[in-house]
C-alpha positions as CSV (number, residue, x, y, z in Angstrom):
1,M,-14.4,23.0,8.6
2,K,-12.3,23.7,5.6
3,P,-9.8,21.0,4.6
4,T,-6.2,21.7,5.9
5,I,-2.7,20.2,5.8
6,E,-0.3,20.5,8.7
7,T,3.1,19.2,9.7
8,I,3.0,17.0,12.8
9,D,5.2,14.8,14.9
10,F,4.0,11.2,14.6
11,H,5.8,8.7,16.9
12,G,8.9,10.8,16.7
13,I,9.0,11.2,12.9
14,E,7.9,14.1,10.7
15,A,4.6,13.6,9.0
16,L,1.7,15.5,7.4
17,R,-1.9,15.4,8.6
18,L,-4.4,15.9,5.8
19,T,-7.8,16.9,7.2
20,G,-10.5,16.6,4.5
21,P,-14.2,17.4,4.3
22,R,-16.4,16.6,7.4
23,G,-13.3,15.6,9.4
24,A,-12.0,12.8,7.2
25,A,-8.2,12.7,7.7
26,A,-5.0,10.9,6.8
27,V,-1.4,10.9,8.1
28,I,1.5,10.5,5.7
29,S,5.1,10.1,7.0
30,R,8.2,11.5,5.3
31,L,9.8,8.2,6.3
32,G,8.9,5.9,3.5
33,G,6.4,8.3,2.0
34,Q,4.0,6.1,3.8
35,V,0.3,6.7,4.7
36,L,-0.1,5.6,8.3
37,S,-3.7,6.5,9.1
38,W,-7.0,7.1,7.3
39,T,-10.0,8.0,9.3
40,T,-13.5,8.6,7.9
41,P,-16.0,11.2,9.1
42,D,-17.4,8.7,11.6
43,G,-14.1,8.7,13.4
44,R,-13.2,5.1,12.5
45,E,-9.6,4.2,11.6
46,R,-9.6,2.3,8.3
47,L,-5.9,1.3,8.1
48,F,-4.0,-1.1,10.4
49,L,-0.9,0.1,12.1
50,S,0.9,-2.3,14.4
51,D,1.3,-1.1,17.9
52,K,4.8,-2.7,17.8
53,A,5.8,-0.8,14.6
54,V,9.3,0.7,14.6
55,F,9.6,4.4,13.7
56,D,13.4,5.0,13.9
57,G,14.1,4.1,10.2
58,S,16.0,0.9,11.1
59,Q,13.3,-1.1,9.4
60,P,10.1,-0.4,7.5
61,I,7.0,0.7,9.4
62,R,4.6,-2.2,9.9
63,G,1.2,-1.1,8.6
64,G,-0.5,1.7,6.7
65,V,0.4,1.8,3.0
66,P,4.1,1.1,2.4
67,V,5.5,1.7,-1.0
68,C,7.3,-1.4,-2.4
69,F,9.8,-0.5,-5.1
70,P,11.7,-1.6,-7.3
71,Q,11.2,-5.2,-6.1
72,F,8.1,-6.9,-4.7
73,A,8.7,-9.4,-1.9
74,N,11.8,-11.6,-2.5
75,L,11.3,-11.7,-6.3
76,G,14.9,-10.7,-7.0
77,D,18.3,-9.9,-5.4
78,L,17.3,-6.6,-3.6
79,P,16.1,-6.3,0.0
80,K,12.6,-7.6,0.5
81,H,10.1,-5.2,-1.1
82,G,12.9,-2.9,-2.3
83,F,14.6,0.0,-0.6
84,V,12.3,3.0,-0.5
85,R,10.3,2.1,2.6
86,T,13.1,3.3,4.9
87,R,14.1,6.4,2.8
88,L,13.2,9.9,3.8
89,W,10.9,11.3,1.1
90,D,10.5,15.0,0.3
91,V,7.3,17.0,0.2
92,A,6.8,18.0,-3.4
93,A,3.3,19.6,-3.2
94,R,0.5,20.2,-0.8
95,R,-2.9,21.9,-1.5
96,A,-6.4,21.8,-0.1
97,G,-9.8,22.8,-1.7
98,D,-13.3,22.9,-0.4
99,D,-13.7,19.1,-0.8
100,Y,-10.2,17.6,-0.7
101,A,-6.7,17.7,0.8
102,L,-3.8,16.6,-1.3
103,V,-0.1,15.9,-0.7
104,T,2.6,14.7,-3.1
105,M,5.8,13.1,-1.7
106,E,8.9,12.2,-3.8
107,T,12.2,10.4,-3.7
108,A,14.8,9.7,-6.3
109,D,18.0,7.7,-6.9
110,D,21.2,8.5,-5.3
111,E,24.6,6.8,-4.7
112,A,23.1,4.4,-2.1
113,T,20.3,3.2,-4.4
114,R,22.5,2.9,-7.4
115,A,24.9,0.7,-5.5
116,L,21.9,-1.7,-5.1
117,W,20.1,-1.1,-8.4
118,P,21.9,0.7,-11.2
119,H,19.1,2.9,-12.5
120,A,18.1,6.5,-12.4
121,F,14.5,7.1,-11.2
122,K,12.1,9.4,-9.5
123,L,9.0,8.3,-7.5
124,E,6.1,10.5,-6.7
125,L,3.3,9.4,-4.5
126,T,0.2,11.6,-4.5
127,V,-2.4,11.1,-1.8
128,M,-5.8,12.8,-1.8
129,V,-8.4,12.6,1.0
130,E,-12.1,13.3,0.3
131,T,-15.2,12.7,2.4
132,D,-15.4,8.9,2.2
133,R,-12.4,8.0,0.0
134,I,-8.6,8.2,-0.3
135,D,-6.8,8.1,-3.6
136,F,-3.2,7.0,-4.2
137,E,-1.3,7.7,-7.4
138,L,2.3,6.4,-7.8
139,C,4.4,7.8,-10.6
140,V,7.5,6.0,-11.6
141,A,9.8,8.1,-13.8
142,N,12.8,6.7,-15.6
143,T,15.2,9.6,-15.5
144,G,18.1,7.6,-17.0
145,E,19.2,6.7,-20.5
146,T,18.4,3.0,-20.4
147,D,15.1,1.1,-19.9
148,F,14.4,-0.5,-16.5
149,T,12.0,-3.1,-15.3
150,F,10.5,-3.2,-11.8
151,T,8.0,-4.9,-9.5
152,G,6.3,-3.3,-6.6
153,A,3.1,-2.5,-4.8
154,L,1.1,-0.2,-2.6
155,H,1.1,-2.6,0.3
156,T,-2.2,-1.5,1.8
157,Y,-3.0,-2.8,5.3
158,L,-6.8,-2.6,5.9
159,R,-8.0,-2.7,9.5
160,T,-10.6,-5.4,10.4
161,V,-12.4,-6.1,13.6
162,Q,-12.1,-9.9,13.0
163,V,-10.5,-11.0,9.7
164,E,-12.4,-14.3,10.0
165,D,-15.6,-12.3,9.4
166,V,-14.3,-10.7,6.2
167,A,-15.5,-11.7,2.7
168,I,-13.8,-10.3,-0.5
169,E,-15.6,-10.1,-3.8
170,G,-14.3,-9.4,-7.3
171,L,-11.7,-12.1,-7.6
172,Y,-13.8,-14.8,-9.2
173,G,-12.4,-16.4,-12.4
174,H,-8.9,-15.0,-12.0
175,D,-5.7,-17.0,-11.8
176,Y,-3.5,-16.6,-8.7
177,R,-0.1,-17.8,-7.5
178,D,-0.5,-19.2,-4.0
179,A,2.8,-18.4,-2.1
180,A,1.4,-20.1,1.0
181,K,1.0,-23.4,-0.9
182,G,4.3,-23.8,-2.8
183,N,3.6,-21.1,-5.4
184,T,1.1,-23.3,-7.1
185,V,-1.1,-21.5,-9.7
186,Q,-4.8,-21.9,-9.4
187,R,-8.0,-20.3,-10.5
188,D,-10.4,-18.6,-8.1
189,T,-13.8,-20.3,-8.5
190,G,-15.6,-18.9,-5.5
191,T,-17.9,-15.9,-5.5
192,Q,-16.2,-14.7,-2.3
193,L,-12.8,-15.2,-0.7
194,L,-12.8,-15.9,3.0
195,I,-9.7,-15.7,5.2
196,E,-9.6,-18.9,7.1
197,A,-5.8,-19.6,7.2
198,E,-2.5,-18.1,6.2
199,T,-3.2,-16.3,2.9
200,D,-0.6,-15.1,0.4
201,R,-2.0,-14.8,-3.1
202,V,-1.0,-12.9,-6.2
203,Y,-4.0,-12.5,-8.4
204,R,-3.0,-11.8,-12.0
205,Q,-4.4,-9.4,-14.6
206,I,-7.2,-8.0,-12.4
207,R,-9.7,-5.8,-14.1
208,R,-12.6,-5.6,-11.7
209,P,-12.8,-3.7,-8.4
210,Q,-12.9,-5.5,-5.1
211,L,-15.4,-5.2,-2.3
212,V,-14.3,-6.1,1.2
213,Q,-17.4,-7.0,3.2
214,A,-16.5,-6.3,6.8
215,G,-19.5,-4.9,8.6
216,N,-19.1,-1.2,9.3
217,L,-15.5,-1.3,8.0
218,S,-16.5,-2.4,4.5
219,T,-14.3,-1.0,1.8
220,G,-14.5,-0.7,-2.0
221,I,-11.2,-0.9,-3.8
222,Q,-10.4,0.1,-7.4
223,S,-6.9,0.1,-9.0
224,Q,-5.6,1.2,-12.4
225,G,-2.2,0.6,-14.0
226,F,-1.2,-2.1,-11.5
227,P,-1.8,-5.5,-13.2
228,D,-2.0,-7.6,-10.1
229,V,-3.7,-7.7,-6.7
230,V,-2.1,-9.3,-3.6
231,I,-4.1,-10.7,-0.7
232,W,-2.1,-11.3,2.4
233,N,-2.8,-12.3,6.0
234,P,0.0,-14.1,8.0
235,W,-2.5,-15.9,10.3
236,V,-1.4,-17.1,13.8
237,E,2.0,-18.8,13.2
238,Q,3.5,-16.4,10.8
239,C,2.3,-13.4,12.8
240,A,4.0,-14.8,15.9
241,A,7.3,-14.8,13.9
242,L,7.0,-11.0,13.2
243,K,8.6,-9.1,16.0
244,D,6.9,-5.9,15.0
245,M,3.4,-7.4,15.2
246,P,1.3,-8.1,18.3
247,A,0.3,-11.8,18.8
248,D,-3.3,-11.1,17.7
249,G,-2.3,-8.6,15.0
250,W,-3.3,-11.1,12.2
251,R,-6.9,-10.9,13.3
252,H,-7.1,-7.1,12.9
253,M,-5.5,-6.6,9.5
254,L,-5.8,-7.7,5.9
255,C,-3.5,-6.6,3.1
256,I,-5.1,-6.0,-0.3
257,E,-2.4,-4.6,-2.4
258,A,-2.4,-2.9,-5.8
259,A,0.7,-4.6,-7.3
260,A,3.0,-5.3,-10.2
261,A,4.2,-8.6,-8.6
262,D,4.0,-11.5,-11.1
263,T,3.6,-9.0,-13.9
264,A,6.7,-6.7,-14.0
265,V,6.6,-3.2,-15.5
266,T,9.1,-1.9,-18.0
267,V,9.6,1.9,-18.1
268,P,11.5,3.1,-21.2
269,A,14.2,5.7,-20.7
270,G,12.8,9.2,-20.2
271,E,9.2,8.0,-19.7
272,E,6.8,7.6,-16.8
273,W,4.4,4.9,-15.5
274,Y,1.4,5.5,-13.3
275,G,-0.4,3.2,-10.9
276,R,-3.5,4.1,-8.8
277,Q,-5.5,2.7,-6.0
278,T,-8.7,4.1,-4.5
279,L,-10.2,3.1,-1.2
280,V,-13.9,4.0,-0.6
281,A,-15.7,3.5,2.7
282,V,-19.0,1.8,2.0
């Protein structure tokens, strides 16, 4: 079947379904410019989307791949993770070839964003689905006359069968800030990271890919441009405090985020910055 792109209704919001080679597929919402589903040719869903997620725009959608900009978490005076997750993005481009389907979504500053953050910008998120991989490219363009600095992330929620059985490789030897333990800075000295409690780490200056060993949901992850990698799982207590998560949601998700969190990015006036993340089913 030739790759296709179609407009669909997804939980009451407008979205695009990208169908790639051999039935691989993804769904990206105009609300937040957010990928909400990625399935591989074996029919398995690779992303976590909470069954209590809210789709009316009153709050960000819990799951998939939210775009955090121009602030990561609470590292500033803006709303948590910035303000683009609840904005309606426009479809800038769509095309399909014999071995891929691709969509570009975009959003830009307006009076509402400038009231919060006084900078002119344009974001473009390009998503491409191939047989066993999905690629994300975020372009941050400074369309104003002064430089600006931002933090942000592709806040990727991977689906897991049981997060306690997951092992993450590729973080050995890197420093990380542990937000779950008073923001202490430590060095990862283990060959694998296991998720055994609440985990909220910002790994700095990552240059190696990660491998998420999770049985038949194992995933290879490669990022470019983003200087940091965030690992997050709320575990039992923190998950219970999230109204848009089921009680056992922590067990079935793990966020591995391509991020500029502890390392902010400056974009000079009139220039662009690119960050990329690739997920490969292995």
